[in-house]
C-alpha positions as a Markdown table, in Angstrom:
| # | Residue | x | y | z |
|---|---|---|---|---|
| 1 | Met | -217.8 | -27.6 | 65.1 |
| 2 | Arg | -215.4 | -29.9 | 63.1 |
| 3 | Lys | -213.9 | -27.0 | 61.2 |
| 4 | Tyr | -212.5 | -25.6 | 64.4 |
| 5 | Leu | -211.0 | -28.9 | 65.6 |
| 6 | Asp | -209.7 | -30.8 | 62.6 |
| 7 | Pro | -206.0 | -30.7 | 62.0 |
| 8 | Ile | -205.4 | -28.0 | 59.4 |
| 9 | His | -202.6 | -29.9 | 57.7 |
| 10 | Pro | -203.0 | -33.6 | 58.7 |
| 11 | Arg | -200.0 | -34.6 | 56.6 |
| 12 | Phe | -197.7 | -32.3 | 58.6 |
| 13 | Asp | -199.4 | -33.2 | 61.9 |
| 14 | Leu | -198.7 | -36.9 | 61.1 |
| 15 | Cys | -195.0 | -36.1 | 60.4 |
| 16 | Asp | -194.7 | -34.2 | 63.7 |
| 17 | Ala | -196.4 | -37.1 | 65.6 |
| 18 | Phe | -194.0 | -39.6 | 64.1 |
| 19 | Asn | -191.4 | -38.2 | 66.5 |
| 20 | Asp | -193.5 | -39.5 | 69.4 |
| 21 | Ser | -193.0 | -42.9 | 70.9 |
| 22 | Glu | -196.6 | -44.0 | 70.1 |
| 23 | Cys | -198.6 | -44.7 | 67.1 |
| 24 | Ala | -199.1 | -41.3 | 65.3 |
| 25 | Val | -202.8 | -41.9 | 64.6 |
| 26 | Cys | -203.3 | -42.7 | 68.3 |
| 27 | Val | -201.5 | -39.5 | 69.3 |
| 28 | Leu | -203.5 | -37.3 | 67.0 |
| 29 | Gly | -206.8 | -39.2 | 67.7 |
| 30 | Arg | -206.3 | -38.7 | 71.5 |
| 31 | Arg | -205.6 | -35.0 | 71.0 |
| 32 | Ser | -208.7 | -34.6 | 68.8 |
| 33 | Val | -210.9 | -36.3 | 71.4 |
| 34 | Glu | -209.5 | -33.9 | 74.1 |
| 35 | Arg | -210.2 | -30.9 | 71.9 |
| 36 | Tyr | -213.7 | -32.2 | 71.1 |
| 37 | Leu | -214.6 | -32.7 | 74.7 |
| 38 | Ala | -213.3 | -29.2 | 75.5 |
| 39 | Ala | -215.3 | -27.8 | 72.6 |
| 40 | Ile | -218.5 | -29.4 | 73.8 |
| 41 | Asn | -217.9 | -28.0 | 77.3 |
| 42 | Asp | -216.9 | -24.5 | 76.1 |
| 43 | Glu | -219.1 | -23.9 | 73.1 |
| 44 | Ser | -221.5 | -26.6 | 72.2 |
| 45 | Val | -223.6 | -27.6 | 75.3 |
| 46 | Ala | -226.2 | -25.1 | 74.1 |
| 47 | Asp | -225.9 | -26.4 | 70.5 |
| 48 | Ala | -229.2 | -28.1 | 69.6 |
| 49 | Arg | -227.5 | -30.5 | 67.2 |
| 50 | Val | -225.0 | -31.6 | 69.8 |
| 51 | Arg | -227.7 | -32.1 | 72.4 |
| 52 | Gln | -229.8 | -34.1 | 69.9 |
| 53 | His | -226.9 | -36.4 | 69.0 |
| 54 | Phe | -226.2 | -36.8 | 72.7 |
| 55 | Arg | -229.8 | -37.9 | 73.4 |
| 56 | Asp | -230.0 | -40.2 | 70.4 |
| 57 | Ala | -226.9 | -42.0 | 71.5 |
| 58 | Gly | -228.1 | -42.3 | 75.1 |
| 59 | Gly | -225.1 | -40.2 | 76.2 |
| 60 | Phe | -221.4 | -41.0 | 75.9 |
| 61 | Cys | -220.1 | -44.5 | 76.0 |
| 62 | Asn | -218.6 | -45.8 | 79.2 |
| 63 | Val | -215.0 | -45.0 | 78.3 |
| 64 | His | -215.7 | -41.4 | 77.1 |
| 65 | Ala | -218.3 | -40.7 | 79.9 |
| 66 | Tyr | -215.6 | -41.2 | 82.5 |
| 67 | Gln | -213.1 | -39.3 | 80.4 |
| 68 | Trp | -215.6 | -36.4 | 80.3 |
| 69 | Leu | -216.1 | -36.7 | 84.1 |
| 70 | Ser | -212.4 | -36.7 | 84.7 |
| 71 | Arg | -212.2 | -33.2 | 83.2 |
| 72 | Gly | -214.5 | -31.8 | 85.9 |
| 73 | Phe | -217.2 | -30.5 | 83.6 |
| 74 | Val | -219.8 | -30.4 | 86.4 |
| 75 | Leu | -222.4 | -27.9 | 85.3 |
| 76 | Glu | -222.2 | -29.0 | 81.7 |
| 77 | Thr | -222.6 | -32.6 | 82.8 |
| 78 | Ala | -225.7 | -31.7 | 84.8 |
| 79 | Ser | -227.2 | -29.8 | 81.9 |
| 80 | Leu | -226.6 | -32.7 | 79.3 |
| 81 | Tyr | -227.6 | -35.5 | 81.6 |
| 82 | His | -230.6 | -33.8 | 83.1 |
| 83 | Glu | -232.2 | -33.7 | 79.7 |
| 84 | Leu | -231.1 | -37.3 | 78.9 |
| 85 | Leu | -232.6 | -38.6 | 82.2 |
| 86 | Gln | -235.9 | -37.0 | 81.4 |
| 87 | Ala | -235.9 | -38.7 | 78.0 |
| 88 | Leu | -234.9 | -42.0 | 79.5 |
| 89 | Ala | -237.7 | -41.8 | 82.1 |
| 90 | Ser | -240.2 | -41.3 | 79.3 |
| 91 | Lys | -238.7 | -44.1 | 77.2 |
| 92 | Ile | -238.7 | -46.6 | 80.1 |
| 93 | Gly | -242.2 | -45.6 | 81.1 |
| 94 | Ala | -243.4 | -46.4 | 77.5 |
| 95 | His | -242.3 | -50.1 | 77.7 |
| 96 | Gln | -245.0 | -52.7 | 77.8 |
| 97 | Tyr | -244.9 | -56.3 | 78.8 |
| 98 | His | -245.4 | -58.9 | 76.0 |
| 99 | Ala | -246.0 | -62.5 | 76.8 |
| 100 | Gln | -243.3 | -64.7 | 75.4 |
| 101 | Ser | -241.6 | -68.0 | 76.3 |
| 102 | Phe | -238.2 | -67.9 | 77.9 |
| 103 | Val | -236.6 | -69.7 | 74.9 |
| 104 | Asp | -238.0 | -67.1 | 72.5 |
| 105 | Arg | -236.8 | -64.3 | 74.8 |
| 106 | Phe | -233.3 | -65.9 | 75.0 |
| 107 | Arg | -233.1 | -66.3 | 71.2 |
| 108 | Thr | -234.2 | -62.6 | 70.7 |
| 109 | Phe | -231.7 | -61.5 | 73.3 |
| 110 | Met | -228.8 | -63.3 | 71.7 |
| 111 | Asp | -229.7 | -62.0 | 68.2 |
| 112 | Glu | -229.7 | -58.5 | 69.5 |
| 113 | Met | -226.5 | -58.9 | 71.3 |
| 114 | Leu | -224.7 | -60.3 | 68.3 |
| 115 | Thr | -226.1 | -57.8 | 65.8 |
| 116 | Gly | -226.7 | -54.7 | 67.8 |
| 117 | Ala | -223.2 | -53.3 | 67.7 |
| 118 | Thr | -223.1 | -53.3 | 63.9 |
| 119 | Ser | -226.7 | -52.2 | 63.3 |
| 120 | Lys | -226.4 | -48.9 | 65.2 |
| 121 | His | -227.1 | -45.8 | 63.1 |
| 122 | Gln | -224.4 | -43.1 | 63.2 |
| 123 | Ser | -226.6 | -40.8 | 65.2 |
| 124 | Glu | -227.0 | -43.5 | 67.8 |
| 125 | Arg | -223.3 | -44.0 | 68.5 |
| 126 | Cys | -221.5 | -42.3 | 71.4 |
| 127 | Pro | -220.8 | -38.8 | 70.0 |
| 128 | Val | -217.1 | -39.0 | 70.9 |
| 129 | Cys | -216.7 | -42.5 | 69.4 |
| 130 | Ala | -218.3 | -41.2 | 66.2 |
| 131 | Trp | -216.0 | -38.1 | 66.2 |
| 132 | Leu | -212.9 | -40.3 | 66.8 |
| 133 | Ala | -213.8 | -42.7 | 64.1 |
| 134 | Gln | -214.1 | -39.8 | 61.6 |
| 135 | Thr | -210.8 | -38.3 | 62.7 |
| 136 | Glu | -209.0 | -41.6 | 62.5 |
| 137 | Ser | -210.4 | -42.3 | 59.1 |
| 138 | Met | -209.2 | -38.9 | 57.8 |
| 139 | Leu | -205.7 | -39.5 | 59.3 |
| 140 | Leu | -205.3 | -43.0 | 57.9 |
| 141 | Ile | -206.3 | -42.0 | 54.4 |
| 142 | Thr | -203.8 | -39.1 | 54.6 |
| 143 | Leu | -201.1 | -41.4 | 55.9 |
| 144 | Val | -201.5 | -44.1 | 53.3 |
| 145 | Thr | -201.7 | -41.6 | 50.3 |
| 146 | Ser | -198.8 | -39.6 | 51.6 |
| 147 | Leu | -196.4 | -42.6 | 51.8 |
| 148 | Asp | -195.8 | -42.0 | 48.1 |
| 149 | Glu | -193.8 | -38.9 | 49.1 |
| 150 | Pro | -190.1 | -39.6 | 50.0 |
| 151 | Asp | -189.9 | -37.2 | 52.9 |
| 152 | Phe | -193.1 | -38.5 | 54.5 |
| 153 | Arg | -192.1 | -42.1 | 53.9 |
| 154 | Ser | -188.7 | -41.5 | 55.6 |
| 155 | Ala | -190.4 | -39.9 | 58.6 |
| 156 | Tyr | -192.8 | -42.8 | 58.9 |
| 157 | Leu | -190.0 | -45.4 | 58.7 |
| 158 | Ala | -188.1 | -43.5 | 61.4 |
| 159 | Ser | -191.1 | -43.7 | 63.7 |
| 160 | Val | -192.5 | -46.6 | 65.8 |
| 161 | Gly | -195.2 | -47.0 | 63.2 |
| 162 | Leu | -198.8 | -47.8 | 64.0 |
| 163 | Cys | -200.5 | -49.8 | 66.7 |
| 164 | Val | -202.1 | -53.0 | 65.4 |
| 165 | Pro | -205.7 | -51.8 | 65.1 |
| 166 | His | -204.6 | -48.7 | 63.1 |
| 167 | Leu | -202.0 | -50.8 | 61.1 |
| 168 | Glu | -204.7 | -53.3 | 60.0 |
| 169 | Arg | -206.9 | -50.4 | 58.8 |
| 170 | Ala | -204.0 | -48.8 | 57.0 |
| 171 | Met | -203.1 | -52.0 | 55.3 |
| 172 | His | -206.7 | -52.4 | 54.2 |
| 173 | Leu | -206.5 | -48.9 | 52.6 |
| 174 | Ala | -203.2 | -49.5 | 50.9 |
| 175 | His | -203.7 | -48.7 | 47.2 |
| 176 | Arg | -200.6 | -50.4 | 46.0 |
| 177 | Glu | -198.7 | -53.6 | 46.9 |
| 178 | Asp | -195.5 | -51.7 | 47.8 |
| 179 | Ile | -197.4 | -49.5 | 50.2 |
| 180 | Phe | -198.9 | -52.5 | 51.8 |
| 181 | Thr | -195.5 | -54.2 | 52.0 |
| 182 | Leu | -193.9 | -51.1 | 53.5 |
| 183 | Leu | -196.5 | -51.0 | 56.3 |
| 184 | Gln | -196.3 | -54.7 | 56.9 |
| 185 | Asp | -192.5 | -54.9 | 57.0 |
| 186 | His | -192.1 | -51.9 | 59.2 |
| 187 | Ala | -194.6 | -53.3 | 61.7 |
| 188 | Arg | -192.8 | -56.7 | 61.7 |
| 189 | Thr | -189.5 | -55.0 | 62.5 |
| 190 | Asp | -190.9 | -52.9 | 65.3 |
| 191 | Ile | -192.8 | -55.9 | 66.8 |
| 192 | Glu | -189.7 | -58.1 | 66.6 |
| 193 | Cys | -187.6 | -55.4 | 68.4 |
| 194 | Leu | -190.3 | -54.9 | 71.1 |
| 195 | Thr | -190.6 | -58.7 | 71.6 |
| 196 | Ala | -186.8 | -58.9 | 72.1 |
| 197 | Gln | -186.9 | -56.2 | 74.7 |
| 198 | Ile | -189.8 | -57.9 | 76.5 |
| 199 | Thr | -187.9 | -61.2 | 76.4 |
| 200 | Glu | -184.9 | -59.5 | 78.1 |
| 201 | Ile | -187.2 | -58.2 | 80.8 |
| 202 | Ile | -188.8 | -61.6 | 81.4 |
| 203 | Glu | -185.3 | -63.3 | 81.6 |
| 204 | Lys | -184.1 | -60.6 | 83.9 |
| 205 | Tyr | -187.0 | -60.6 | 86.4 |
| 206 | Gly | -188.8 | -63.9 | 85.7 |
| 207 | His | -187.4 | -65.7 | 88.7 |
| 208 | Gln | -187.6 | -62.8 | 91.1 |
| 209 | Asp | -190.4 | -61.6 | 93.4 |
| 210 | Gln | -190.5 | -58.2 | 91.5 |
| 211 | Gln | -193.4 | -56.0 | 92.4 |
| 212 | Ala | -192.5 | -53.1 | 90.1 |
| 213 | Leu | -190.2 | -52.6 | 87.2 |
| 214 | Pro | -187.9 | -49.6 | 86.8 |
| 215 | Asp | -189.5 | -46.8 | 84.8 |
| 216 | Asp | -187.7 | -47.4 | 81.5 |
| 217 | Glu | -188.5 | -51.2 | 81.6 |
| 218 | Gly | -192.0 | -50.6 | 82.7 |
| 219 | Gly | -192.4 | -48.2 | 79.8 |
| 220 | Ile | -191.4 | -50.9 | 77.4 |
| 221 | Val | -194.1 | -53.2 | 78.8 |
| 222 | Ala | -196.7 | -50.4 | 78.6 |
| 223 | Arg | -195.7 | -49.7 | 75.0 |
| 224 | Ala | -196.2 | -53.4 | 74.2 |
| 225 | Val | -199.8 | -53.1 | 75.5 |
| 226 | Ala | -200.4 | -49.9 | 73.6 |
| 227 | Gln | -199.0 | -51.4 | 70.4 |
| 228 | Ile | -201.6 | -54.1 | 70.5 |
| 229 | Ile | -204.7 | -52.2 | 71.6 |
| 230 | Gly | -203.9 | -48.5 | 70.8 |
| 231 | Phe | -204.2 | -45.6 | 73.2 |
| 232 | Arg | -206.3 | -45.6 | 76.4 |
| 233 | Gly | -209.7 | -44.4 | 75.5 |
| 234 | Arg | -209.7 | -45.7 | 72.0 |
| 235 | Thr | -212.7 | -47.7 | 70.9 |
| 236 | Asp | -212.8 | -50.2 | 68.0 |
| 237 | Gly | -214.1 | -48.2 | 65.0 |
| 238 | Glu | -215.6 | -49.7 | 61.9 |
| 239 | Lys | -213.2 | -50.8 | 59.3 |
| 240 | Leu | -213.0 | -48.6 | 56.2 |
| 241 | Arg | -214.5 | -50.2 | 53.1 |
C-alpha cells in the first residue's frame, strides 16, 4: 500500500510545505496519515496483512482510533473491530491466576510500565503510528540531505522551520556541523520571534478578564503550542539511530 501513498518527490513536497505556517514534516506527516486512513477504508480492510497488523497491535492507538472514527468509517470499523473483539475475548479467557505477593506484583507492574513502550515489536505498534514514524523518518532524511542544495536551503530558511520534536530528530541526523548549526540557528531565531509575539500578547491582555483572543493573536498562541509538540495527532516516534 505504501507505494500508492508515499510522496513521489519528497524533496519537492518539502519545498512546497515550507510555504505553510507549520513545520513542513508535520504538514506532510498529517497528510500521509489522512491518506493512509482513507486507503485502509477504501482498499485495505480486506487485505489480510493489514488486518493481521491491526490484530497484533490491538487496534489503533487512542489518538488514531478517534481520528479514524471522526471520518465516519462505520462499516469498516465494525469489520475490523468485530474480528479484534473476538481475538481479545479469546486472549482474556486464556489468562490464569497465579499466586504472587502484592510487592512482587507491584514490582512487575512498574517494570512493565517503564519498559513496555520501548520493547514493543514493530508489528505490535498502532498501525497508523508505525506508518507515520516511517513517513517522518523518510521526510527528515530527505530534508537533512537536501540542505546541501542552495535552493532547498533558501526555501527552508524562509519557512517557519520544524517543530521541536522534528527539529531534535533532524539535528540528530545532521551529517555535518554546518547543517547542524543551520538547523539550530534557524530554530533559535523562530523561537525568539514567537516568544516576543507571545510576550506582547501577555502584556496586552495579562491584566484583563479576557475570555478569548482575536483570531490572529489566538493563532500565534496555537502556533506556539504546535511548535513545541507538533501537529495534533502526532505521536512520539522513536529517534533515528
